[in-house]
C-alpha positions, 0 to 999 in steps of 0.5 A: 380814553376812548368813548363807547358808541353809547357814550358818543350818542349821549354826548351828541344828545347833550351837545345838541340840547345845549345848542338848542337852548342857546339858540332859543335864547339867542333869538329871544327879544331882549326886554327891559326889567325894573326893580319894583322901586324903579317901576314905581318911579316910572309910574309916578314921574313918567305917567306910565300905563300900568298893565296887570297880566294876571288872571282877572280874579287875582287882579280883583283881589289886589292890584297896583293902583291904576293898573289895567287888567289884561290877562296874558291870554287876552293880550294879543287880542287886546293890543289894539286897545293899548295902541295909544300907549305904543310910545309911552312908558308901560309897566307890566307885572304879574304874580312873580315876574315870569308871565310879565316877562312874556307879556313885555316881550310880546309888547316889545315885539309889537312895537311898544318902545318903552315897555318894562317888566316888574322884576319879581311881579306883584310879590316883589312889589309888595315885598318892597313895601309898595302899596296895592289896592284891595 
């Protein structure tokens, strides 16, 4: 079977797109993710710093006990405040886990050796029956 010129172009574009996606993901810094119950154990047993990277108004409505509010847009600028936690466990969460993943990656790339994202964010935290402060 012989491909037409148009089909060859489409195939080349698809292959290029797949290669770009693979390359982008291959170069991403891997992060650690924790299920909510495991995250709660790290907080309780290891005294982890708890970081809420949602918008401040979401934090004000409800948050994990003792969490510090550092909205994702402020994270880079405020990493200096968190420097004492560089070698301490840090549990990061957001609303659904995606922004927390980004924040955890940023922290890992900046030398926070024990940062982990709560898989599924505060939604999964509450879904696991874990408490929040309102």
